[in-house]
TIDRENMI-989710 format. One record per residue (C-alpha): residue in one letter; y negated, z, x negated. Coordinates in steps of 0.25 Angstrom, whole numbers, padded with zeros to 4 digits, always signed. Example, Ala and Ser with C-alpha at 12.3 -4.5 7.8 and 13.67 -1.06 7.14 Angstrom:
REM TIDRENMI-989710
A+0018+0031-0049;S+0004+0029-0055;
This chain:
REM TIDRENMI-989710
X+0143+0160+0119;X+0156+0166+0120;X+0167+0156+0118;X+0179+0165+0117;X+0190+0163+0126;X+0197+0174+0134;X+0211+0175+0140;X+0214+0183+0153;X+0227+0190+0157;X+0228+0189+0172;X+0240+0189+0181;X+0250+0192+0169;X+0245+0180+0162;X+0235+0175+0152;X+0224+0166+0157;X+0213+0158+0150;X+0207+0156+0140;X+0193+0159+0147;X+0179+0159+0142;X+0170+0171+0145;X+0163+0163+0155;X+0176+0160+0163;X+0179+0175+0162;X+0165+0179+0167;X+0168+0169+0179;X+0181+0176+0182;X+0175+0190+0180;X+0164+0186+0190;X+0175+0181+0200;X+0183+0193+0199;X+0196+0186+0194;X+0195+0195+0181;X+0192+0210+0180;X+0190+0220+0169;X+0206+0222+0169;X+0209+0208+0166;X+0214+0206+0152;X+0208+0196+0142;X+0210+0191+0128;X+0203+0182+0119;X+0216+0179+0111;X+0227+0181+0122;X+0233+0192+0114;X+0224+0205+0115;X+0221+0208+0130;X+0209+0216+0135;X+0203+0220+0148;X+0191+0211+0153;X+0183+0224+0154;X+0180+0222+0139;X+0173+0209+0143;X+0166+0215+0156;X+0152+0215+0150;X+0154+0200+0147;X+0160+0196+0160;X+0150+0204+0169;X+0139+0195+0175;X+0127+0198+0167;X+0114+0202+0175;X+0104+0192+0177;X+0093+0193+0167;X+0081+0201+0173;X+0069+0192+0177;X+0058+0194+0168;X+0043+0190+0170;X+0038+0180+0160;X+0029+0185+0149;X+0015+0180+0150;X+0006+0182+0138;X-0008+0184+0142;X-0020+0191+0136;X-0022+0198+0150;X-0015+0210+0154;X-0016+0220+0166;X-0021+0234+0163;X-0015+0246+0171;X-0024+0243+0183;X-0019+0229+0184;X-0032+0223+0179;X-0031+0211+0170;X-0036+0218+0157;X-0035+0205+0149;X-0048+0201+0155;X-0054+0213+0150;X-0049+0210+0136;X-0054+0195+0137;X-0068+0201+0142;X-0069+0210+0131;X-0066+0199+0121;X-0076+0190+0127;X-0086+0201+0127;X-0084+0203+0112;X-0086+0188+0110;X-0099+0189+0117;X-0103+0201+0108;X-0099+0193+0095;X-0107+0181+0100;X-0119+0191+0101;X-0116+0196+0087;X-0117+0182+0081;X-0130+0180+0087;X-0135+0194+0082;X-0130+0192+0068;X-0134+0178+0066;X-0138+0175+0052;X-0152+0171+0056;X-0154+0182+0066;X-0155+0180+0081;X-0165+0169+0085;X-0174+0170+0096;X-0167+0170+0110;X-0154+0175+0103;X-0157+0189+0108;X-0154+0185+0122;X-0141+0179+0119;X-0137+0190+0110;X-0140+0201+0121;X-0133+0192+0131;X-0120+0192+0122;X-0121+0207+0119;X-0123+0211+0133;X-0113+0201+0140;X-0103+0204+0128;X-0104+0219+0130;X-0103+0218+0145;X-0091+0209+0144;X-0084+0218+0134;X-0086+0231+0141;X-0084+0226+0155;X-0071+0219+0151;X-0066+0231+0144;X-0069+0241+0155;X-0063+0231+0166;X-0050+0230+0157;X-0049+0245+0157;X-0050+0248+0172;
């Protein structure tokens, strides 16, 4: 925060001290201009043109959209391709489950073949379908 005090030379006399906030208010009201003289020690006087960048009203910050972190994103066609990623991941889980049945230490038991085939087929369809859907 700028706590420096400024003096102005107006109407053939010294005025002040003023804070930068008071100067900004006078600048915005038009009571001081770039030709108005100022000083910080009341000995060396300069034109306010040197402080113009500080005195000018600052533009309002641009409004930005909030950042949302999500595993989903849209592909070039506007489709939610994160669903495809989630589907491929789920398909791999099904395939891993099938692999655990197949590579079980005691071998597959009677009836496990149906579960194994179900997991392989459904996992493959989910993986490939999701991958193709996400690429469209």
